[in-house]
Structure formats: C-alpha cells, structure tokens
N, C-alpha and C positions, 0 to 999 in steps of 0.2 A: 654715817660718819666715817665708819671704820674702814669702809669700801674707798672713800672719798680719801682718806689718808694713804691707805695702801696704793692707791694709783699714783697719788702724788710723789709717793717714795720710789715707786719703779720709775716713773718719769726722771725723777732727779738721778737716781741709779743709771740710767740710760744716758742721761746727758753727761754724767761724769766719765762715761766710758764710750765716747763717741766713736763708732767703727770708722777705721782707715778704709778710705776708698780704694779700690784697686785701681792700681796704675796701668790700665791696659793700653796706654796711648803708645802707639808703635812711632818710632822715629826714624825719619829718611827713608820711608816708603815713596817709591817714585812711580812704580808701576800698578802696584797693588793698591786697592781702594783703603783710603784712610779709615773708613769705619769697618774694616775687616775683623771679624771677632779673632780671639786667640785661637779658638779651635780650627777655624779655616785657614789662619795663617800656618799653624803647625801642620795641618794636612797637605795643604800647597808646598810647603817646604819638603815634606816627607815624600810626596810625589815627584818633586823636581830630583832629589836625590836618588831616588829609586830609580828613575827614569836614566840617569847619568851614572849610576853605579858609584856615587860618593857619599859623603858624609859631610856635616857642617861646616868642617874646617876648609873644603873646597872652595868656599865663596867668602866665609866667614874669618876674620881674624881672631886669635886666641887672645884672652887676656891673660895678664900675669897669675902664677899660681896663687892661690889664695884669694882671688877677686870672688865677688858675689855672683857673677855671672861668668860661665866658662867663656864664652865668645862675646865681642864688641859687636853686638848686631847692627847697629847703625854705620859703622864705619865702612869706607869706601876704599880703603887701603889696597885690596885685592882686585886685580882686573878683571878676575873670573865674575865678581858680582855684577859688573857692568855688562858684561857679555850675557849674562844670564838675564838681566833687564832688556837688553836688545831683543833676545831670543823670545822672550815672553811677549814682546811687542808685536814680534814677527809672527807668532802662531796665534796671537789676537787678531791680527791684520788678516792672515790666511783663512781664518775661521770666518770671519765677518765678511769678508769682501770675495771669497771664492767658494769655500766649503757651503756656506749657508745657502747658497744659490743652486748648488747642484747636487745636494745631499738631502734625500727623503728619509734617511735612515736615523739622523741625529747625531751621526758618529762627526767628531772633530780631531783636529791635529793636535796633539800634546807633543810635550819632550819625547816621550817613549817612541813616538811614531818614527823618529830617525834615529835617535841616540842608543835605543835598546841596551841600556846598560853600561854604556861607553861614554867617556867625556867627549869624544870626537867621533861622530857617526863614520861607521865603516863604509868605505866605497866598495861597491860590488860592479864588476864589469857587466855590462848587459851581454846576454846571451845571444850570440847570434841565431838569425832565425834559420829553422831546418829547410835544408835543400830538399826540393821535390824530387 
C-alpha cells in the first residue's frame, strides 16, 4: 500500500511540473530540411561561415539589444541570405547531377570549394601552357 501511495504521489508531482517541450521548430527553412536537428543546423551554419570567412551577421539581421536572441534568424531582410540559399541549391545540384556521376572517391562540392574563406571567390587567371 505504501508503494502505491508513493507512486501516486510521484505521478501527481510530475503532472504538477509538466516539462516544457523544447521548441526546436525552425522557421523559414527553405533549402535545409524541416526536420534538421539543432546540432545539424548549427554545424551547417558554422561550415558555411568558415567557408566564406564570415560570422552569423553576414546573412542574419541583428535583433535590438536586450532581445532574447542575438539575431532574427527567420528574417529575409538581408539579401545575402537568399544568395546563400541559391548557392546551397547550386552545390546540391552540382553534387547530384555531375559530381556523383564522375566521382568514385566520395568527394563533393562545398562552399569552401570555391570560396576558400572569401565571400566572393577569388578569380585566378589560367596559366598559359608551357611553350615547347
């Protein structure tokens, strides 16, 4: 009987402190999958930022001081965010349509492939072939 009473008390206490579900629903994802995990999203964003030599504020609008979040992540106010979406679609298409058909080593095109730490890829003039 004592065990039953203790179990009932524990259940009542749990109901009184209903845990708040984590709100890991991301808003305004148009290229990344809607079921992406928080860790996958952060890793993706960090990879993009490193590849372009930027920080979050390159694509995301800052919230006013004192706001709960530093950035308004869903906002599309900065044109760089839509450029990033276009570039993600482009690399996905290149990998699916071309690289996957000719690459036996599992390599893929990423932001770093072209950007190498710069927001705009550097253009190198092709070297002239050596004269015989």
